[in-house]
N, C-alpha and C positions, 0 to 999 in steps of 0.2 A: 457922929450922930448916935444917939441911943434910942432904941425902939423897945417897946414893952409889949408883952403878949399876955392875953387873958384867955381862959377857956370858959365859955358861957353856955349853960344848958339852954336848949330851945326845944320846942315841940317837934322839930325835924332833925334833931341831932345836935351834938356839941359844936358850938361855933368858936373858931379861933379868931380873936381880934388882935390886930397889931396896930399900935398907935405910938406916936412920939409924945403923947400926953396932951397934945393939942388937936392933932388931926389923925384920922384913921388912914393908915397906909395899906392895910389888907384886912379882909374879912373872908374867911373860908370855913368850910365844914371840916371837922377833925379827920374824916376819912379821906380828905384831899390835902392833908398836911404836907406830904412830900412835895407835891406840886407847888404849894405856897412857899415852902422853904427854898426850893430851887429859884423861884422868882425873886424872893427877897435877897438871896445871895447874889444874883445877877444884877439887881438894881441898886443894892445898898452894900457894896463890897466893904468888908471890914467892920460892918456895923454890929454893935453888941445888941443881942436880943435877950431881955431879962423878963422873967415872970413878974407880973404885977396885977393886982386886982383892980379892975375898972379904970385903966388908964384913959384919961380924957372924958370920963363920965358917960360912957356909951351904954353901960348895962341898963340903966333906967329907961332910956328911949327904946332900946331893943325890947325890953320887957313890955313896955306900953304898946309897941307895934304888934307883938305877938298876942297881946290881950285885946287887940282890935282897934287901937288908936293908930290908924294907918298912916297918918301924916307925922307920926312921932320921929321919923328918921330924917325929915326934910332939912333940918337945920344942922345936922351933924357935919362938921368940917371934914373934908377928905383931901388927901394928897397922894394920889396914885402915880407911881413912876410909869411913864409911857411916852410914846411919840406924840408930837403935836396933833396928828390925826386921831390917834387913840383918845387923847384928852378931849378933843372936840366931840367924838362919839359918846364918851362917858358923861360929858356935861349934858348932852342931849338926852341921855337915858334918864337923868334925874328930872327931866321935864315931863316924863310920861307918868301921869297921875295913877295912884292906886286904883285898881278896878278896871283900868284901861290896858289895852295891848296895842302893839304897833308891829307891822311887818318890817323885815330888814329893808325891803324896797321903799316903803313909805318913810322910814327913818332916813335912808339915803336921800330921798327926794326932799325931805324937810331940810336936810343939810345942804341942798343945792347941788348934789352930786348923784342924781338919780341912777346913773349907770354903774355906780360903785357899790351896789348892794352886797357883793361878796366881800369887798374890803370892809364895809360896815359890819358884816357878820364876823369877820376875823377880829376886828377891834372889839366887838361885843364879847366874843369868846375869850379875849385876853383880859377882860375886866378883873382886876384883883380885889375888888371890894363888893362882893356879892351882897345882895339884899338892900344895902344902903344905896348903892348905884344899881338900880333895878334892871339888870340885864334879863331877868326872868320875864319881863313884860314884853319882850320881843319874840314874835312867833313867825312861823312860816307863812308864805304867801297864800297857802290854801287854808290857813287858820289852824293848822296842826301844830302841836308842840314840837319844837326842834331842839337840838343840843342845848345842854345846860351843864356847866362844869360840876355842879353839885348833884346832878342826876335828874332825870325827867320826873321822877316821883316827887322830888322836892319842888321842882318848877310847878308841877300840877298843884301841889299843896299850897304854895305861895299864891298862885293865881286864884285858887278857890278861896283862900283866906281873905284875899282882897276883893272878892266878889266879881272877878272878871268873867265875862261870858266867853267861853272857849268853844268856837265853832266845831273844830275837829277834836277827836279824842285819840286818834292814832298817834302813837309815839314814833317819830321818825328819826 
């Protein structure tokens, strides 16, 4: 398998996009590149990663999203390596509409596993396709922003960009 990487400017920092030319396999911020590369090596052993401009045609939808067309990312095909449980959580994340948030507990309940909010949180945190698989839309049970691999300031920016009402402002 060959994977391609592109570096895309955004209002919240350079984005690293990894695609096979058809589906997105990873999307991370450049300051988190080491973490992304470790995950790619773990999941795609022996895979070549080649620089490419706009593999899979994702630049335009990302630009439209950052310009305010919040549903521009909805139809981008993704293929993230993960366990079946993680895949279930990541699929559910794509169902959280822009401008909306959900708690880890309510996401677990929606999946029929209400007592597994910590497991849902861990799966959310392992999401390798930031922004497109919108893990930033999941917040703490008290409404406060909680962990985000790209940093809480980016999470806050993304939620504000999408018009989400954020009850809490304390970063925990």
